C-alpha positions as CSV (number, residue, x, y, z in Angstrom):
1,M,8.4,20.5,-32.6
2,P,5.2,21.1,-34.8
3,V,2.0,21.2,-32.4
4,F,1.1,17.7,-32.1
5,D,4.6,16.9,-30.6
6,Q,4.3,19.1,-28.1
7,V,0.7,17.8,-27.3
8,A,2.1,14.4,-27.1
9,A,5.0,15.5,-25.0
10,V,2.3,16.6,-22.4
11,A,0.1,14.1,-22.6
12,A,3.2,11.1,-22.2
13,A,4.2,12.8,-19.0
14,Q,-0.1,12.2,-17.9
15,H,-1.0,8.6,-19.4
16,G,-2.3,10.4,-22.4
17,C,-3.9,12.4,-20.7
18,I,-3.7,16.6,-22.1
19,R,-6.4,19.9,-20.4
20,L,-7.4,23.1,-21.7
21,A,-5.8,24.6,-19.8
22,E,-2.8,23.2,-21.3
23,L,-3.6,23.0,-24.5
24,R,-4.4,26.6,-24.9
25,Q,-0.6,27.5,-22.9
26,L,1.0,26.1,-26.2
27,G,-0.5,27.5,-28.8
28,V,-3.7,25.0,-30.3
29,T,-6.7,27.7,-30.9
30,E,-9.8,26.5,-30.4
31,R,-10.3,25.6,-34.2
32,R,-8.1,23.7,-34.4
33,I,-9.2,21.9,-31.2
34,R,-12.5,21.0,-32.7
35,S,-9.7,19.8,-35.5
36,M,-8.0,17.0,-33.7
37,V,-11.5,15.9,-32.4
38,G,-12.5,15.6,-35.1
39,S,-9.6,13.5,-36.7
40,G,-9.6,11.5,-34.1
41,Y,-6.5,12.8,-32.0
42,L,-7.9,14.3,-29.2
43,R,-11.0,12.1,-27.2
44,R,-12.7,14.7,-25.8
45,H,-13.8,13.4,-21.5
46,G,-16.1,15.9,-20.2
47,A,-15.0,19.6,-20.2
48,G,-11.6,21.0,-20.8
49,L,-10.2,18.0,-21.0
50,F,-8.9,15.0,-23.8
51,T,-6.9,12.1,-24.2
52,V,-4.3,12.0,-27.1
53,G,-5.5,9.3,-29.8
54,G,-3.1,6.1,-29.9
55,S,-2.4,6.3,-26.4
56,P,-2.6,3.1,-24.2
57,P,-5.7,2.7,-23.0
58,T,-4.6,1.6,-19.5
59,W,-6.2,1.6,-15.4
60,R,-3.6,4.3,-14.7
61,Q,-4.6,7.0,-17.8
62,R,-8.1,6.2,-15.7
63,V,-7.5,7.3,-12.6
64,M,-5.5,10.2,-14.4
65,V,-8.5,11.0,-15.8
66,E,-10.9,10.6,-13.1
67,V,-8.2,13.4,-11.5
68,L,-7.3,16.1,-13.0
69,R,-11.6,16.0,-14.1
70,G,-11.8,16.4,-10.3
71,G,-10.7,19.8,-10.0
72,P,-7.1,21.6,-8.8
73,Q,-6.7,19.9,-5.7
74,A,-8.6,15.7,-6.0
75,L,-5.8,12.9,-5.7
76,S,-6.8,9.3,-6.3
77,S,-7.4,8.2,-2.5
78,S,-8.4,4.9,-1.4
79,R,-9.0,1.2,-3.6
80,S,-7.2,2.5,-6.7
81,T,-4.6,4.6,-4.5
82,A,-3.9,1.5,-2.7
83,A,-2.8,-0.4,-5.3
84,L,-0.7,2.0,-7.4
85,A,1.0,1.9,-4.6
86,A,0.6,-1.9,-4.6
87,L,0.3,-1.9,-0.7
88,D,0.2,-6.2,0.2
89,R,-0.1,-6.3,-3.3
90,Y,-3.7,-4.9,-4.2
91,R,-5.8,-4.3,-7.4
92,E,-6.3,-2.4,-9.7
93,G,-10.4,-1.9,-9.9
94,V,-12.4,1.3,-8.3
95,I,-11.4,4.5,-8.9
96,D,-11.7,6.6,-5.6
97,V,-10.6,10.2,-6.5
98,V,-11.3,12.4,-3.3
99,S,-10.7,16.4,-3.1
100,P,-11.6,19.5,-0.5
101,R,-15.5,19.4,0.0
102,G,-16.8,22.7,-2.5
103,G,-13.7,22.5,-4.3
104,R,-14.2,19.7,-6.6
105,R,-15.7,20.8,-10.5
106,G,-19.1,19.9,-12.0
107,S,-21.1,19.4,-8.6
108,G,-24.0,17.4,-10.6
109,R,-21.0,14.5,-11.2
110,R,-22.0,11.2,-9.2
111,S,-20.3,8.3,-8.5
112,S,-20.4,6.0,-11.3
113,G,-19.0,2.1,-12.0
114,D,-15.7,3.6,-12.6
115,A,-15.4,6.4,-10.0
116,A,-15.8,6.9,-6.4
117,L,-16.0,10.8,-5.9
118,H,-15.5,11.7,-2.1
119,E,-15.2,15.7,-0.4
120,T,-14.1,16.0,2.6
121,C,-12.9,18.8,5.0
122,D,-9.3,17.3,6.1
123,L,-6.9,17.5,3.9
124,P,-3.3,18.5,4.4
125,G,-0.5,18.9,2.1
126,R,0.9,16.0,4.5
127,D,-1.9,13.6,3.2
128,R,-0.9,14.1,-0.7
129,D,1.7,12.0,-2.8
130,V,2.6,11.5,-6.1
131,I,3.3,7.7,-8.1
132,D,3.5,7.6,-11.2
133,G,3.0,11.3,-11.5
134,I,-0.8,10.4,-11.1
135,P,-1.8,12.8,-8.3
136,V,-2.3,11.0,-4.8
137,T,-2.9,10.0,-0.9
138,S,0.1,10.0,1.3
139,P,0.5,6.2,2.2
140,T,-0.3,7.0,5.9
141,R,-3.4,8.4,4.7
142,T,-4.3,5.6,2.6
143,L,-4.0,3.0,4.8
144,I,-6.3,5.0,7.3
145,D,-9.3,5.7,4.6
146,M,-9.2,2.2,3.8
147,G,-10.5,0.6,6.9
148,R,-14.1,1.6,4.8
149,F,-13.6,-1.0,2.3
150,V,-11.2,-4.4,4.4
151,G,-11.1,-6.4,7.1
152,A,-8.7,-5.0,10.6
153,H,-6.9,-9.0,8.4
154,R,-6.1,-7.3,6.1
155,L,-6.0,-3.6,6.5
156,G,-2.8,-4.9,8.9
157,N,-1.3,-7.1,6.5
158,M,-1.3,-3.4,4.5
159,L,0.2,-1.5,6.9
160,D,2.7,-3.9,7.7
161,D,3.6,-3.9,3.5
162,A,3.3,-0.2,4.0
163,V,6.5,0.1,7.2
164,R,8.6,-2.6,5.6
165,R,8.9,-0.5,2.7
166,K,9.2,3.1,4.7
167,L,6.6,4.0,2.5
168,T,5.2,5.1,6.4
169,T,6.4,4.5,10.3
170,Y,3.8,3.1,13.0
171,E,4.4,6.8,14.6
172,R,3.3,8.8,11.6
173,V,0.0,6.0,11.2
174,H,-1.2,6.5,14.7
175,D,-0.3,10.9,14.2
176,R,-2.3,11.4,11.8
177,F,-5.5,8.8,13.0
178,R,-5.7,10.2,16.3
179,A,-5.9,13.9,15.0
180,L,-8.6,12.6,12.0
181,A,-10.3,10.9,14.7
182,R,-10.6,13.3,16.8
183,G,-13.1,15.5,13.7
184,G,-15.5,12.5,14.5
185,R,-14.4,10.3,11.5
186,N,-16.1,8.2,10.4
187,G,-15.0,4.1,8.8
188,L,-12.2,4.2,12.2
189,T,-13.3,1.6,13.6
190,P,-10.9,-1.0,11.7
191,I,-7.3,1.0,11.8
192,R,-8.2,1.5,15.8
193,A,-7.8,-1.6,16.0
194,V,-5.1,-2.2,13.7
195,L,-2.6,0.2,15.8
196,D,-4.0,-0.7,19.1
197,D,-2.0,-4.3,18.3
198,R,0.8,-1.7,17.1
199,P,2.5,0.9,19.2
200,C,4.8,3.5,18.3
201,G,8.5,2.1,17.6
202,A,6.8,-1.2,17.8
203,P,9.2,-3.9,14.5
204,A,6.6,-4.9,11.2
205,P,6.7,-8.1,10.7
206,G,8.9,-10.2,8.6
207,S,5.9,-10.8,6.1
208,S,1.8,-10.7,6.2
209,F,3.3,-14.9,7.4
210,E,4.9,-13.7,9.3
211,T,2.2,-12.1,10.8
212,L,-0.4,-15.1,9.7
213,V,1.3,-17.6,11.8
214,R,1.8,-15.3,15.5
215,Q,-2.1,-14.7,15.0
216,L,-2.4,-18.7,14.8
217,L,0.8,-18.5,18.3
218,R,-2.0,-15.9,19.9
219,S,-5.6,-17.7,19.2
220,A,-3.9,-20.6,21.3
221,R,-2.9,-18.7,24.1
222,L,0.6,-18.8,24.1
223,P,3.6,-16.1,24.5
224,D,3.6,-13.2,22.3
225,P,7.3,-13.7,20.5
226,V,9.1,-11.1,20.0
227,L,9.4,-10.1,16.8
228,Q,12.0,-9.2,14.0
229,H,14.6,-10.3,17.1
230,R,18.1,-9.5,16.8
231,V,21.2,-12.8,17.5
232,Q,24.8,-11.0,17.7
233,C,26.6,-14.4,16.8
234,D,30.8,-13.4,16.7
235,E,30.7,-11.3,13.4
236,L,27.1,-11.5,12.8
237,Y,24.0,-10.3,13.6
238,F,20.8,-12.9,12.6
239,L,17.2,-11.4,13.2
240,L,14.3,-13.5,14.6
241,D,12.0,-13.8,12.3
242,L,9.0,-14.3,16.3
243,A,11.4,-15.6,19.0
244,W,10.9,-16.1,23.0
245,P,14.3,-14.4,24.0
246,D,13.8,-15.2,27.7
247,R,13.5,-18.6,26.5
248,M,16.6,-18.6,24.1
249,V,13.1,-20.0,21.6
250,A,12.8,-18.8,18.2
251,V,10.0,-19.6,15.3
252,E,11.4,-19.2,11.6
253,C,8.6,-19.0,8.6
254,E,10.1,-19.8,6.1
255,G,8.7,-18.3,1.9
256,H,10.1,-21.1,-1.4
257,A,11.0,-17.9,-2.8
258,F,13.9,-17.1,-0.5
259,H,15.5,-20.7,0.4
260,Q,15.4,-22.9,-3.0
261,T,18.9,-21.9,-4.3
262,P,22.1,-23.2,-4.0
263,A,23.4,-19.8,-1.8
264,Q,20.5,-19.5,0.5
265,L,20.3,-22.7,2.0
266,A,23.7,-22.8,2.9
267,W,23.6,-18.8,3.6
268,D,20.4,-21.4,5.8
269,E,22.6,-23.5,7.3
270,M,25.5,-21.8,8.6
271,R,22.7,-19.5,9.8
272,R,20.2,-21.9,12.0
273,N,24.0,-24.0,12.7
274,R,25.5,-20.7,15.0
275,L,22.4,-20.1,16.7
276,Q,21.9,-23.5,17.6
277,L,25.9,-22.8,19.2
278,K,24.1,-20.1,21.1
279,G,22.2,-22.2,22.3
280,W,19.0,-21.1,21.0
281,M,16.4,-23.4,19.6
282,V,15.1,-22.6,15.8
283,L,12.0,-23.8,15.5
284,T,11.1,-23.9,11.3
285,Y,8.5,-24.1,9.5
286,T,6.3,-24.0,6.5
287,W,3.8,-21.5,4.3
288,I,2.3,-25.6,3.7
289,T,2.9,-26.4,7.6
290,V,1.0,-23.4,8.8
291,R,-1.8,-24.2,6.6
292,E,-2.4,-27.6,6.6
293,D,-1.6,-28.0,9.7
294,P,-1.5,-25.7,12.7
295,D,-1.9,-28.2,15.4
296,R,1.1,-29.2,15.0
297,V,2.6,-26.2,14.9
298,V,1.4,-24.5,18.4
299,T,1.6,-28.5,19.8
300,E,5.7,-28.0,18.9
301,V,5.7,-24.4,19.4
302,A,4.6,-25.4,23.1
303,R,6.8,-27.3,23.7
304,A,9.6,-25.9,22.9
305,L,8.3,-22.8,25.2
306,R,7.3,-25.7,27.6
């Protein structure tokens, strides 16, 4: 295989990035490297790191460049990992890179507009993961670290999203939080508040919409509901978004995306009828209703519970 094809193949697996050591392993001489840089085939990004000319300059390439510049143990962390994992639709933006304390290349490097560089004394193997070929902090560690950048409400939605997608569990986050808290780590207040409301073994809400409705009802001092309560109806079982089983009352939070096709509407009708025949009072609310008329939601739920 021609050397240019070999270089391109290695770089393709790393978002267009290739290190000097990898070029040498392919037998590319220093003279050939200078020639590649001079012709524009390689673009230099500091000592020992290049991108292949013509590779798309994406945000993910920028993340990979900063991680590789950070040293062999460096990882994307916090905000950039939250975006890579799309935790609660977190958007691409600032790149965070973390490395073990004293293990970062180029001790003179500082955070810039492109990347915020961090060091830590606590980065074990269980805190490491890979997304799309990019070394990253694990979902569990990322969620704990994100408390520095988002409030408890947003962080709770991100954690619920990660649990629903089976990226982590409340138990894992509780366990890792306890270990980091023992070390006197700063910035743990938001995740502590989030975990106080999500004990080990608790079910995750089906959506951030359910979390919003639950918080609305809680602020009105109504009894706290059971999340994702399972009800058996003959040969079928249904999960109720918010339920008060002792009073046979439930609230369903209907997002437009899952309740609009004929098949979905027919299923909703059958489900609602089965639950009513079982003795349940099911109140249904859309996002628009909760946003524009929250008082009506609270009043109707309170009446149902009475």
